[in-house]
N, C-alpha and C positions, 0 to 999 in steps of 0.2 A: 238069419236073415233079416234086415232093415226091409219093411214095406214101403211104398212110393209115399205113402201119407206118412209115415214117421220121418222119412228123407226131406216131406217139406217141410216138417215144422223144426227140424234141426236146422233149416236153412232160416227159416224165420227166428228159429230161438239164436242163432249167433247172431244174426245179424242185431238182433234187441240187446243180448249179451255186450257186445262190441259197444252201440250206442251208448247204453246206460250204465255198464259194468256191471258183474254178480248181484252184489249188494241191492241194487236199487230196483235190479227187475225182478217183476213179479211174472209168477203164470199166469195172470188176466195182461200183462203186457203179449206176452207169447204166443195166447191163446190170439189174440186179437189182431197179432202180426200174421199168425197161420190162418186165418179166416175161419176161426171157430170158435165153439164153448170150450168156457175153462172145464168146465166138466167135460168135453171129448179130449179135450188135451190131457188131463189125469189118469185117460184109459190108455193110453201111450205111454206116460213117461207121469209114475206115480209121483214124482217129488222133482224141484228146481234142480235139485243136487246130482239126480240119476240124470235127468235131461241134459245139465252142462255136463255131466262125464261123457256121455254117449256123442255130445257132439265136439270135446274134446278129442274122444277117440278117433272120431270121423278126421279131424282136423289133421290128426298128429298122425294118422293112416297116409291122408293124400299126402301131405310133405314128405314124406318116408318114401312113396312111392315116387313121387317126383326126384328124389335124390338118388335111391336106387337109379332110377333111369338117365340122371345125369352120368353118375359113375360109369355107366355103362357105355356109356361113347366112347369111340375111338379117339380123341384127341389126348393131347400129353395130360400126365398127371396133373398139373397145378391148374388146367382149363379145367378137368373134370370136377377137380375139388371148388375151387370158384365157383363153377356152375352149379353143385350140389349145396352148396353152402348159400349161395342166391336164391336156390328153389326153397331150401329148408327156413329159410328166415322170410319168406315171401317177398323178394324185388321180384 
């Protein structure tokens, strides 16, 4: 189970990763965006890779939840697949 603070950190981190890319993002960038010290960030996520992986897992999980919901709708199969694909790629 992820804490509320970890969720806030992941929100900030993914925003920073999207803005600068993985290679140029530093833990200091993420800490600043999350409103915390870099040392406190390391207590939640020991490495940038672990932080990125956690954020990616969460984003993929949300996307798959939206896909599942779209596929469960009572529309015809083509409409459900179209909605599911749009949900997965973020439209």
